[in-house]
Structures are given as structure tokens and as C-alpha cells.
N, C-alpha and C positions, 0 to 999 in steps of 0.2 A: 450747636446743640448744647444747651444746659440746663440743669435744674439745681439751685441753689437753697440753702436754710439760712434763716437768720440765725443771731447768735443765741437769743431766746429759745428758738426750736432745738438748736444743736444741743444746748444744755440740757433742756428736759428730755431729749431721746437718751444723752449719755448717762443722765440720773437713772433713767427709767430702766435701761439694758444694765446698767450696773446692780441695781437692785433686782431685776430679773434674773441675773447670773449668767445670761446667755444671749446671744444674737449679735449680729453682724451689721446690722443696720436699719434702716427704715425702707419700705417698699410703697412706692407710689403707684396709683394706676387709674385709671378710669373705666366705668361701666356704663351700660345703656340702661337708662332708668329714667324717671321723673317726667314733668311735663314740659321741660326745656330738651331732653333728650340724653344727657351725660349727667353723672355724679361721679365724685371724688371717690377713691379709695385709698385707705392707708392703713399698713399693719406693720407690726415690728418682724423682721426677717432674722430665720435663725441660719440660713445658707444663702449663697448666691446661686442662681440657675444660670445654667450655660447661656442662654438666650438674653439674660439680663443686662440691660445697660446700665454701667456704675458711675456714678458720679460720688465726688468726696468733697466736703464743704465742711470746715471747723473741725475736722477730724472725725465727721459722722460720714459714711456711707449712705447713697441714697441710689436705691435699686428701682429700675423701671423696665417694664416688659416694653418690646419696640414696637407693639400696637398702640399703646398709650402714649409714647414719647411725642409723635406729632401735636397732640392735644397738650401736652405740659411744656413743650420746650418753651423756656424763658420765665417758668414759674418759681416763685420763691415760697416756701414754705416757711409760716411764722408760728411761733406760740404765743397766744395774747390772754391776759386776763382783764375782763370787763365786767367790773362789779363783782358779784360772787361767782360768775361763770369764767371757766379757762378752757381752752382748746386750742386745736391747730387750726390756722386759716391760710386759704391759699390765694396767694396775690400772682394771677394769672393774665398777662397781656393778650392773651388770644381770646380770653372770655369776651364774648359779644353781649350775652344778654344770662340773666339768672332768673330763676322763677321766684314767685313770691314769697315761697315758704324757705326759699334759699338752700333747698336740698339738691336743685340739678342746676346745669347751666349749658349754654350752648356756645359753639365757636363759629 
């Protein structure tokens, strides 16, 4: 099992944590919501919880709760700029379908 970061995502997280002045990495997860059933969660983490599964890529720690890991296994987190918009994008090989608005997905 593995979750990875692109170089662009790792640079963005590292810069943000540096400006913020604290944090150990980024926490990824899924929640039940939307028309397709699941949505991604992403937040900066200040500490590692005992139950967290920890991956490290490009020097950045990625923390995942054990319940979310089966849905995220194999996912790459990327940071992209498209026109005037920028943000994180999940490349998840387990994703079978995505709702029309792009907010939720199904595995």
C-alpha cells in the first residue's frame, strides 16, 4: 500500500508548512458525502496520531487514517495550475466514477 505526492505537491506543502511555521505534513482521508458517495479530505497536520499510517515522499509526510487507506491506496496527490485556478488534484486508480460536479467519487 502506498500514497505518493508529485514533486509539485511536495513543493507546495513544504512552502506552506514553512510559511505557517508549524506542521508535520499533510493528512488525507475520505468522507461519505455527495451524489457518488465519497469525497476527499485534505488538511495540514500538526501532529501524527497513533492510528495514522504514515508515508513519506519527496521529504513530505502523508498521514492517512486506517479507514480511508483502502480507498486511497495507489493515489498520487498532485498540485496543478490551470489558467487562473490552482489546487490539489487526486489521481486515484481505484476511482471508478465521479459525479458531474466533481466533488464526490465512487470506488
